[in-house]
C-alpha positions as CSV (number, residue, x, y, z in Angstrom):
1,X,-3.9,-7.2,-16.7
2,X,-1.2,-5.9,-14.5
3,X,-3.1,-2.5,-13.9
4,X,-6.3,-4.7,-12.7
5,X,-4.5,-7.1,-11.1
6,X,-0.6,-6.0,-9.9
7,X,1.0,-8.5,-8.9
8,X,3.8,-9.2,-5.9
9,X,6.3,-6.4,-7.4
10,X,9.9,-6.4,-7.2
11,X,11.6,-9.6,-8.2
12,X,8.4,-11.5,-8.0
13,X,5.3,-11.1,-10.4
14,X,4.9,-8.2,-12.1
15,X,0.9,-9.0,-12.2
16,X,-1.2,-12.1,-11.0
17,X,-4.4,-12.4,-9.2
18,X,-6.2,-14.7,-6.0
19,X,-9.5,-16.5,-6.2
20,X,-11.4,-16.1,-2.8
21,X,-14.0,-18.4,-1.9
22,X,-16.1,-19.4,0.6
23,X,-17.2,-22.9,0.3
24,X,-20.6,-23.1,2.5
25,X,-20.1,-27.0,3.5
26,X,-23.8,-28.1,4.4
27,X,-24.8,-27.4,1.1
28,X,-22.3,-28.2,-1.0
29,X,-22.0,-24.8,-2.4
30,X,-20.5,-21.3,-2.9
31,X,-21.2,-18.8,-0.9
32,X,-18.8,-15.9,-2.2
33,X,-16.7,-16.0,-5.1
34,X,-14.2,-13.2,-5.7
35,X,-11.3,-12.5,-8.0
36,X,-9.0,-10.1,-6.3
37,X,-5.5,-9.0,-7.0
38,X,-2.5,-10.9,-5.9
39,X,-1.3,-7.9,-3.8
40,X,-4.1,-8.1,-1.8
41,X,-3.3,-9.7,1.7
42,X,-5.7,-12.6,2.8
43,X,-5.9,-11.2,6.4
44,X,-7.1,-7.8,4.6
45,X,-10.0,-9.3,2.4
46,X,-11.5,-11.6,5.5
47,X,-13.5,-8.6,6.7
48,X,-15.2,-8.3,3.7
49,X,-15.5,-12.4,3.7
50,X,-17.5,-11.9,7.4
51,X,-19.4,-9.5,6.3
52,X,-21.3,-13.1,5.7
53,X,-22.0,-13.8,9.0
54,X,-25.2,-14.5,10.3
55,X,-26.1,-16.3,14.3
56,X,-25.7,-19.5,14.5
57,X,-23.0,-20.0,11.0
58,X,-19.8,-21.4,11.5
59,X,-16.3,-19.8,10.1
60,X,-13.8,-22.3,9.7
61,X,-10.3,-20.6,9.0
62,X,-6.8,-21.1,8.3
63,X,-3.8,-19.4,9.7
64,X,-3.7,-17.1,6.7
65,X,-6.8,-15.1,7.4
66,X,-6.2,-14.9,11.1
67,X,-7.3,-11.5,12.0
68,X,-8.6,-10.5,16.1
69,X,-10.3,-8.1,14.3
70,X,-12.6,-10.4,12.1
71,X,-12.8,-13.0,14.6
72,X,-14.5,-10.0,16.7
73,X,-17.4,-9.1,13.7
74,X,-18.1,-12.3,14.0
75,X,-18.9,-12.8,17.7
76,X,-20.9,-9.9,17.3
77,X,-23.1,-11.2,14.6
78,X,-23.6,-13.9,17.0
79,X,-21.9,-16.6,14.7
80,X,-19.1,-18.9,15.5
81,X,-15.4,-19.1,14.3
82,X,-12.6,-21.8,14.6
83,X,-9.3,-21.5,13.6
84,X,-5.6,-22.6,14.5
85,X,-3.7,-20.1,16.8
86,X,-1.3,-17.3,15.9
87,X,0.9,-17.9,18.4
88,X,1.9,-14.5,18.4
89,X,-1.3,-13.6,19.8
90,X,-2.1,-12.0,23.3
91,X,-4.1,-14.4,25.4
92,X,-5.4,-13.1,28.4
93,X,-7.5,-15.0,31.4
94,X,-9.7,-11.8,31.8
95,X,-10.9,-9.0,29.6
96,X,-10.3,-6.0,31.9
97,X,-7.7,-3.4,31.7
98,X,-3.9,-4.5,33.5
99,X,-4.6,-8.1,33.4
100,X,-1.0,-9.4,31.7
101,X,-1.0,-11.6,28.8
102,X,-0.5,-15.3,29.7
103,X,2.8,-17.3,28.7
104,X,1.1,-19.8,26.6
105,X,4.7,-21.7,26.6
106,X,4.7,-21.9,30.2
107,X,1.1,-23.5,30.7
108,X,1.9,-26.1,28.0
109,X,5.3,-26.9,29.7
110,X,3.3,-27.4,32.9
111,X,0.6,-29.5,31.9
112,X,1.4,-33.5,31.8
113,X,-1.8,-33.7,29.9
114,X,-2.1,-34.4,25.8
115,X,-5.2,-32.6,25.6
116,X,-6.1,-29.4,27.1
117,X,-8.9,-26.5,27.3
118,X,-8.9,-23.0,28.5
119,X,-11.0,-20.2,28.6
120,X,-9.7,-17.0,27.6
121,X,-10.2,-13.9,25.8
122,X,-7.8,-13.4,22.4
123,X,-6.7,-9.4,21.4
124,X,-4.6,-6.6,23.2
125,X,-8.1,-4.3,22.7
126,X,-10.4,-6.7,20.9
127,X,-10.6,-9.1,23.6
128,X,-12.9,-11.3,22.3
129,X,-14.2,-14.5,24.7
130,X,-12.8,-17.7,23.1
131,X,-11.6,-21.2,24.1
132,X,-8.2,-22.2,23.7
133,X,-7.8,-26.4,22.7
134,X,-4.0,-27.4,22.9
135,X,-3.4,-31.1,21.3
136,X,0.1,-32.5,22.0
137,X,1.7,-34.2,19.0
138,X,3.4,-37.1,18.8
139,X,7.2,-37.1,18.7
140,X,7.5,-38.1,14.7
141,X,5.8,-35.3,13.7
142,X,6.8,-32.9,15.9
143,X,10.5,-33.6,14.4
144,X,10.0,-32.9,11.1
145,X,7.5,-29.8,12.1
146,X,10.6,-28.6,13.8
147,X,13.1,-29.9,10.7
148,X,11.1,-27.6,8.0
149,X,10.7,-24.5,10.6
150,X,14.7,-24.6,10.6
151,X,14.7,-24.9,7.1
152,X,12.8,-21.9,6.1
153,X,14.6,-19.8,8.4
154,X,18.2,-20.6,7.3
155,X,16.6,-19.9,3.8
156,X,15.4,-16.8,5.2
157,X,18.3,-15.9,7.1
158,X,17.3,-15.8,10.7
159,X,17.1,-18.4,13.7
160,X,13.7,-19.7,14.8
161,X,13.3,-19.1,18.9
162,X,13.0,-21.5,21.2
163,X,9.8,-20.6,21.9
164,X,8.6,-21.3,18.4
165,X,9.7,-24.3,18.0
166,X,8.2,-25.5,21.1
167,X,5.1,-24.8,20.1
168,X,5.5,-26.8,17.3
169,X,5.2,-29.5,19.3
170,X,1.5,-29.1,20.1
171,X,-2.1,-28.2,17.6
172,X,-3.5,-25.0,19.0
173,X,-6.8,-23.9,18.0
174,X,-9.2,-21.1,19.1
175,X,-12.7,-20.7,18.8
176,X,-15.8,-19.3,20.7
177,X,-18.1,-22.6,20.1
178,X,-19.5,-23.2,23.7
179,X,-18.0,-26.2,25.5
180,X,-21.6,-27.9,26.1
181,X,-21.6,-27.8,22.4
182,X,-18.7,-29.2,21.5
183,X,-16.1,-30.9,23.4
184,X,-12.0,-30.5,22.8
185,X,-11.9,-33.8,21.1
186,X,-15.0,-32.2,18.9
187,X,-13.1,-29.4,17.9
188,X,-9.6,-31.6,17.0
189,X,-12.3,-33.7,14.2
190,X,-14.3,-30.7,13.2
191,X,-11.5,-28.5,12.1
192,X,-9.9,-30.7,9.2
193,X,-13.4,-30.2,7.3
194,X,-11.8,-27.5,6.1
195,X,-9.4,-29.3,4.2
196,X,-12.4,-29.7,1.7
197,X,-11.9,-25.7,0.3
198,X,-8.2,-27.3,-0.6
199,X,-9.7,-30.3,-2.4
200,X,-12.1,-27.7,-4.5
201,X,-8.9,-25.6,-5.6
202,X,-7.1,-29.0,-6.3
203,X,-9.6,-29.9,-8.6
204,X,-9.6,-27.2,-10.5
205,X,-5.6,-26.7,-10.8
206,X,-6.0,-30.6,-11.9
207,X,-8.5,-30.1,-14.6
């Protein structure tokens, strides 16, 4: 089936497939199910997922599906998103051309608080209105995150930047759910709901 489901190529798999699943949490239903070739990146497939967007619905994504275009399409549909932040994303205080990107590392270094919220726009071109929620992590978790990052970097032959290592000390979320609906603390509690889909995949693999 390699012609239908090509793999990663090279020294990796000749063929392979992915299951793309959208789980409708409130009703415990599959809103979308598709078998796709292994070589189709999740970040490309996500634009098919967001065609499900309708006014008032909420998408919860992990970083594998992080694209500014998808967030823009969701917003235009009157829907909502919640995702971890890709720290390489450009963040802006305004949506007018010429406004410089925010220095996220500098902002977090200067705050004395363990949880902060900031209204901003994401994406250099799209400027999608959103809220950044940043939560400082305990030292034990931070040290483990940095150890794993250094190990991964060593295996792949590069050195992690100081900025990247610093940001591992924070959980970073973006959402367009208004502040009067979700407090920053609520955002932190809602995001783990995404783990339900991991449990579904785990159950498939187990049985």
